[in-house]
C-alpha positions as CSV (number, residue, x, y, z in Angstrom):
1,M,-79.2,-62.5,-56.8
2,D,-76.9,-65.5,-56.9
3,T,-73.2,-64.9,-57.5
4,V,-72.0,-66.1,-60.9
5,R,-70.0,-69.3,-60.4
6,T,-66.9,-69.9,-62.4
7,A,-64.1,-72.4,-62.3
8,P,-60.7,-71.5,-60.9
9,R,-58.1,-70.1,-63.2
10,T,-56.5,-72.5,-65.6
11,D,-54.8,-70.0,-67.8
12,P,-51.1,-71.1,-67.9
13,G,-50.1,-67.5,-68.4
14,A,-51.6,-66.3,-65.1
15,P,-49.0,-65.7,-62.4
16,P,-49.1,-67.2,-58.9
17,L,-50.4,-65.2,-56.0
18,P,-47.6,-63.1,-54.3
19,T,-46.6,-63.1,-50.7
20,A,-48.4,-60.7,-48.3
21,R,-46.6,-57.5,-47.2
22,G,-48.9,-56.5,-44.3
23,P,-52.4,-56.9,-42.9
24,L,-54.3,-55.5,-45.9
25,S,-52.6,-57.6,-48.5
26,A,-52.7,-60.6,-46.2
27,A,-56.5,-60.2,-45.9
28,V,-56.9,-60.0,-49.7
29,L,-54.6,-62.9,-50.4
30,A,-56.1,-65.2,-47.7
31,A,-59.5,-64.7,-49.3
32,L,-58.3,-65.4,-52.8
33,H,-57.0,-68.8,-51.8
34,H,-60.7,-69.8,-51.5
35,S,-63.5,-69.8,-53.9
36,A,-65.7,-66.8,-54.0
37,P,-67.7,-65.9,-52.0
38,A,-65.5,-66.4,-49.0
39,P,-65.0,-64.5,-45.8
40,L,-62.9,-61.3,-46.2
41,S,-61.7,-59.8,-42.9
42,P,-59.8,-56.6,-43.5
43,P,-58.0,-55.2,-40.5
44,P,-59.7,-52.3,-38.6
45,S,-59.2,-48.9,-40.0
46,A,-58.3,-47.0,-36.9
47,D,-54.8,-46.2,-38.2
48,P,-54.9,-45.1,-41.9
49,P,-52.5,-47.1,-44.1
50,D,-49.5,-45.5,-45.8
51,P,-50.9,-44.8,-49.3
52,W,-47.4,-45.3,-50.8
53,G,-46.5,-48.3,-48.6
54,E,-45.8,-51.9,-49.5
55,D,-49.0,-53.3,-47.9
56,L,-51.5,-51.0,-49.5
57,Q,-49.8,-50.9,-52.9
58,L,-49.6,-54.7,-53.1
59,A,-53.2,-55.2,-51.9
60,L,-54.4,-52.7,-54.5
61,Y,-52.3,-54.2,-57.3
62,V,-53.7,-57.7,-56.5
63,C,-57.3,-56.4,-56.6
64,Y,-56.6,-54.7,-59.9
65,E,-54.9,-57.7,-61.5
66,L,-58.2,-59.6,-61.2
67,H,-59.4,-57.3,-64.0
68,Y,-56.5,-58.3,-66.2
69,R,-55.0,-61.8,-66.3
70,G,-55.9,-62.8,-62.8
71,F,-53.9,-65.3,-60.8
72,A,-53.3,-69.1,-61.2
73,G,-55.9,-71.1,-59.2
74,V,-58.0,-68.0,-58.2
75,D,-61.7,-68.1,-58.9
76,D,-62.6,-65.6,-61.6
77,S,-65.7,-64.5,-59.7
78,W,-63.6,-62.7,-57.2
79,E,-63.3,-59.9,-59.8
80,W,-66.8,-58.6,-58.9
81,S,-67.0,-59.8,-55.3
82,P,-68.8,-57.0,-53.4
83,P,-66.8,-57.4,-50.2
84,L,-63.5,-57.3,-52.1
85,L,-64.7,-54.3,-54.2
86,A,-65.6,-52.5,-50.9
87,L,-62.1,-53.0,-49.6
88,R,-60.6,-52.0,-52.9
89,G,-62.6,-48.8,-52.8
90,R,-61.2,-48.0,-49.4
91,L,-57.7,-48.5,-50.7
92,E,-58.4,-46.4,-53.8
93,R,-59.8,-43.5,-51.8
94,T,-56.6,-43.4,-49.7
95,F,-54.3,-43.6,-52.7
96,L,-56.3,-41.1,-54.8
97,A,-56.3,-38.6,-51.9
98,A,-52.5,-39.0,-51.7
99,L,-52.1,-38.4,-55.5
100,R,-54.3,-35.3,-55.3
101,Q,-52.3,-34.0,-52.4
102,E,-49.0,-34.6,-54.3
103,V,-50.3,-32.7,-57.3
104,G,-52.2,-29.9,-55.6
105,Q,-54.0,-27.4,-57.8
106,P,-52.8,-28.3,-61.4
107,P,-51.4,-25.5,-63.6
108,P,-53.1,-24.9,-66.9
109,L,-53.1,-28.0,-69.1
110,E,-51.0,-26.3,-71.9
111,D,-48.3,-25.4,-69.3
112,V,-48.3,-29.0,-68.0
113,L,-47.9,-30.5,-71.5
114,A,-45.2,-27.9,-72.4
115,D,-43.2,-28.7,-69.2
116,L,-43.3,-32.4,-70.0
117,L,-41.7,-31.7,-73.4
118,V,-38.7,-29.9,-71.7
119,K,-35.9,-32.2,-71.0
120,P,-32.9,-30.7,-69.2
121,P,-29.6,-31.6,-70.7
122,D,-28.1,-32.4,-67.3
123,G,-30.9,-34.8,-66.3
124,D,-30.0,-37.5,-63.7
125,G,-32.9,-40.0,-63.9
126,P,-32.6,-43.8,-64.2
127,S,-32.0,-43.7,-68.0
128,H,-29.2,-41.2,-67.6
129,H,-27.6,-43.3,-64.9
130,L,-27.8,-46.5,-66.9
131,L,-26.4,-44.7,-70.0
132,T,-23.3,-43.4,-68.1
133,T,-22.4,-45.5,-65.1
134,G,-25.1,-48.2,-64.7
135,T,-24.3,-51.8,-64.6
136,R,-25.8,-54.7,-66.5
137,Q,-27.3,-56.0,-63.2
138,Q,-29.0,-52.6,-62.6
139,A,-30.4,-52.8,-66.1
140,R,-31.8,-56.2,-65.3
141,E,-33.4,-54.7,-62.2
142,Y,-34.8,-51.9,-64.2
143,L,-36.5,-54.3,-66.5
144,A,-37.9,-56.3,-63.7
145,H,-39.5,-53.2,-62.2
146,R,-40.9,-52.2,-65.6
147,S,-42.2,-55.7,-66.4
148,L,-45.3,-55.3,-64.3
149,Y,-46.6,-52.7,-66.8
150,H,-44.9,-53.4,-70.1
151,L,-45.9,-57.0,-70.2
152,K,-49.5,-55.7,-70.3
153,E,-48.8,-52.6,-72.3
154,A,-51.2,-50.7,-73.0
155,D,-54.0,-52.6,-71.4
156,P,-54.9,-50.0,-68.7
157,Q,-55.5,-47.3,-71.3
158,M,-57.9,-49.5,-73.2
159,W,-60.5,-48.9,-70.4
160,A,-60.8,-45.3,-71.7
161,V,-62.0,-46.4,-75.2
162,P,-65.7,-47.0,-74.5
163,R,-65.8,-44.0,-72.2
164,L,-64.8,-41.3,-74.7
165,P,-66.8,-39.7,-77.5
166,N,-65.7,-39.7,-81.1
167,P,-63.5,-38.5,-82.6
168,A,-61.3,-38.8,-79.5
169,K,-62.2,-42.5,-79.2
170,A,-61.2,-43.3,-82.8
171,A,-57.9,-41.5,-82.4
172,L,-57.1,-43.4,-79.2
173,V,-57.9,-46.7,-80.9
174,A,-55.5,-45.7,-83.7
175,V,-52.7,-45.2,-81.1
176,Q,-53.6,-48.5,-79.3
177,Y,-53.5,-50.3,-82.6
178,D,-49.8,-49.5,-82.8
179,E,-49.3,-50.6,-79.2
180,Y,-50.6,-54.0,-80.0
181,G,-48.5,-54.5,-83.0
182,A,-50.5,-52.9,-85.8
183,G,-51.9,-56.3,-86.9
184,R,-48.7,-58.2,-86.2
185,P,-49.0,-60.0,-82.9
186,E,-45.2,-60.5,-82.6
187,R,-44.7,-56.7,-82.8
188,A,-47.0,-56.0,-79.9
189,H,-45.0,-53.9,-77.4
190,A,-45.6,-56.5,-74.6
191,E,-44.0,-59.1,-76.9
192,L,-41.0,-56.9,-77.7
193,F,-40.5,-56.2,-74.0
194,A,-40.6,-60.0,-73.2
195,A,-37.9,-60.6,-75.8
196,M,-35.8,-57.9,-74.3
197,M,-36.1,-59.5,-70.9
198,A,-35.0,-62.8,-72.3
199,D,-32.0,-61.1,-73.8
200,F,-31.0,-60.0,-70.4
201,G,-31.4,-63.5,-68.9
202,L,-34.7,-62.6,-67.1
203,D,-37.9,-64.6,-66.9
204,P,-40.3,-63.0,-69.4
205,A,-43.4,-64.7,-67.9
206,Y,-46.2,-62.4,-67.0
207,G,-46.0,-61.3,-63.4
208,A,-42.8,-63.2,-62.7
209,Y,-41.3,-60.5,-60.6
210,L,-44.4,-59.3,-58.6
211,D,-42.9,-60.6,-55.3
212,A,-39.6,-58.8,-56.1
213,V,-40.9,-55.4,-57.2
214,P,-41.3,-52.8,-54.4
215,A,-44.1,-50.3,-53.7
216,P,-42.8,-47.4,-55.9
217,A,-43.0,-49.6,-59.0
218,L,-46.4,-51.0,-58.0
219,A,-47.7,-47.4,-57.5
220,V,-46.8,-46.5,-61.1
221,V,-49.0,-49.3,-62.5
222,N,-51.7,-48.8,-59.9
223,T,-52.0,-45.2,-60.9
224,M,-52.9,-46.3,-64.5
225,S,-55.3,-49.0,-63.3
226,L,-57.0,-46.6,-60.9
227,F,-57.6,-44.1,-63.6
228,G,-58.6,-46.7,-66.2
229,L,-61.1,-48.6,-64.1
230,H,-63.1,-45.6,-63.0
231,R,-65.3,-43.7,-65.5
232,S,-65.1,-40.7,-63.2
233,L,-61.3,-40.6,-63.8
234,R,-61.3,-41.1,-67.6
235,A,-60.0,-37.5,-68.1
236,A,-57.1,-38.3,-65.7
237,L,-56.3,-41.5,-67.8
238,V,-56.1,-39.3,-70.9
239,G,-53.6,-37.1,-69.1
240,Q,-51.6,-40.1,-67.9
241,F,-51.4,-41.5,-71.4
242,A,-50.4,-38.1,-72.8
243,A,-47.6,-37.9,-70.2
244,V,-46.3,-41.4,-71.2
245,E,-46.2,-40.6,-74.9
246,I,-44.7,-37.1,-74.4
247,T,-41.9,-38.2,-72.1
248,S,-41.0,-41.6,-73.6
249,P,-38.9,-40.8,-76.8
250,P,-35.9,-39.2,-75.1
251,G,-35.7,-41.8,-72.3
252,A,-36.2,-44.6,-74.8
253,A,-33.3,-43.4,-76.9
254,R,-31.0,-43.3,-73.8
255,L,-32.1,-46.7,-72.6
256,A,-31.5,-48.3,-76.1
257,A,-28.0,-46.8,-76.1
258,A,-27.4,-47.8,-72.5
259,F,-28.5,-51.4,-73.1
260,E,-26.3,-51.6,-76.2
261,R,-23.4,-50.4,-74.0
262,L,-24.2,-53.1,-71.5
263,G,-24.0,-55.9,-74.1
264,A,-27.5,-56.3,-75.3
265,S,-28.1,-57.8,-78.7
266,P,-30.4,-56.1,-81.2
267,R,-33.3,-58.0,-79.6
268,G,-32.3,-56.5,-76.3
269,T,-32.6,-52.9,-77.6
270,F,-35.4,-53.1,-80.2
271,F,-38.2,-52.4,-77.7
272,Y,-36.8,-49.0,-76.8
273,R,-35.6,-48.2,-80.3
274,E,-39.2,-48.8,-81.5
275,H,-40.5,-46.4,-78.9
276,V,-38.2,-43.5,-80.0
277,L,-40.2,-43.0,-83.2
278,A,-43.5,-44.6,-82.3
279,D,-44.1,-42.5,-79.2
280,A,-43.0,-39.3,-80.9
281,V,-45.8,-39.9,-83.4
282,H,-48.2,-41.0,-80.6
283,E,-47.5,-37.8,-78.6
284,Q,-48.8,-35.7,-81.5
285,L,-51.8,-38.0,-82.0
286,V,-52.8,-37.9,-78.3
287,R,-52.4,-34.1,-78.1
288,R,-54.0,-33.2,-81.5
289,T,-56.6,-35.9,-82.0
290,V,-57.5,-37.0,-78.5
291,I,-57.1,-34.1,-76.1
292,E,-57.9,-31.2,-78.5
293,P,-61.3,-32.7,-79.6
294,L,-62.2,-33.4,-76.0
295,L,-61.6,-29.8,-75.1
296,S,-63.0,-28.1,-78.2
297,G,-66.3,-30.0,-78.4
298,P,-69.0,-31.1,-75.9
299,S,-67.2,-33.3,-73.4
300,D,-67.0,-34.0,-69.7
301,C,-63.3,-34.4,-69.7
302,P,-62.2,-31.1,-68.2
303,A,-58.7,-29.8,-68.8
304,P,-57.8,-29.6,-65.0
305,E,-58.5,-33.3,-64.7
306,I,-56.4,-34.2,-67.7
307,A,-53.6,-32.1,-66.2
308,F,-54.1,-33.9,-62.9
309,G,-53.7,-37.3,-64.5
310,A,-50.5,-36.2,-66.3
311,L,-49.0,-34.8,-63.1
312,A,-50.1,-37.6,-60.8
313,Y,-48.4,-40.1,-63.1
314,A,-45.3,-38.0,-63.2
315,R,-45.2,-37.9,-59.4
316,A,-45.5,-41.7,-59.2
317,E,-42.7,-42.0,-61.7
318,D,-40.5,-39.5,-59.7
319,R,-40.9,-41.7,-56.6
320,L,-39.8,-44.7,-58.5
321,A,-36.8,-42.8,-60.0
322,D,-35.8,-41.7,-56.5
323,H,-36.0,-45.2,-55.2
324,L,-33.9,-46.6,-58.0
325,L,-31.2,-44.0,-57.9
326,T,-30.9,-44.1,-54.1
327,A,-30.4,-47.8,-54.2
328,W,-28.0,-47.9,-57.1
329,R,-25.8,-45.0,-55.9
330,S,-25.4,-46.8,-52.5
331,G,-24.5,-50.0,-54.2
332,A,-27.7,-51.7,-53.0
333,P,-30.2,-53.7,-55.0
334,S,-33.4,-51.9,-55.9
335,L,-35.6,-55.0,-55.7
336,R,-37.0,-56.6,-52.6
337,V,-35.3,-59.9,-53.3
338,P,-32.1,-60.4,-55.3
339,L,-32.5,-61.4,-58.9
340,P,-31.4,-65.0,-59.8
341,A,-28.2,-65.4,-61.7
342,E,-28.5,-64.3,-65.3
343,R,-29.7,-67.0,-67.7
344,P,-28.1,-67.1,-71.1
345,P,-30.4,-65.9,-73.9
346,E,-32.5,-68.6,-75.6
347,G,-30.5,-70.4,-78.3
348,A,-27.2,-69.3,-76.9
349,G,-24.5,-71.9,-77.4
350,A,-26.7,-74.0,-79.7
């Protein structure tokens, strides 16, 4: 069967290809500079790659991005290229095994969800740091890290919709309707995040900071895409989504207060203020109208896999938090390359 031929990307919103970080990502990126099909020569597999390392995480992110916006100048038919999918599968198996090793045997799902609701008053995560002693530059770095997901929020979770039965499917669509602005495109969460980035003098273009963001932040997004793009992992995606909605409101409230302390305008705090209430509602919807129907009726989304998804996402987030705090407490930047000098918000000085 002939490969479907398509023109190279012309979407002005598609980002450029990033720079390689090792032999795996170099092999992927070298191929994508040509039209598909093209030779793809991955390095030999004698030494297993670091599942959390820069090379594997970037290679996996690039493969996944072909299912989202793609890259400028890259032939769309690479999305379903058999050799590239074979390499992606090798990377996914390595990463998924690492996630399962991190989680181990999950506790009962109810215990997992209950633990996610408990927020110690003496927490010391990134939102606590930014609220108390963080700098505006660290807040800008934080937004650059988060931009790889929030500028496509909540696209990874949409993959679950056709893979779930009703009524869980209908309930998930109701939550996603809010994520995309509830009929008002300017209120889509990705648009609100872009406005917040501009308020902090950052480039709000999709994928603008891919070269700057290190492996821990890539791994957070890759976890979502891994679960979303595999029907066999749809229960894990439900767990991941539940973990996001459960843990978001307290952190969002701290980040809104932190950014206001650091000089943000109302536009620079609105994204997180919106999430304080919205995600509190979504948390109940995901638990009561998505998870409970899946567990109470005929379904092939077992509770242990939902628990695994929630915990795997939490472990990836913990690694990113450790990276951020280690860098900030030592006075070092948390990105791979320094951010350019802050640009004034659009319209400033007009």
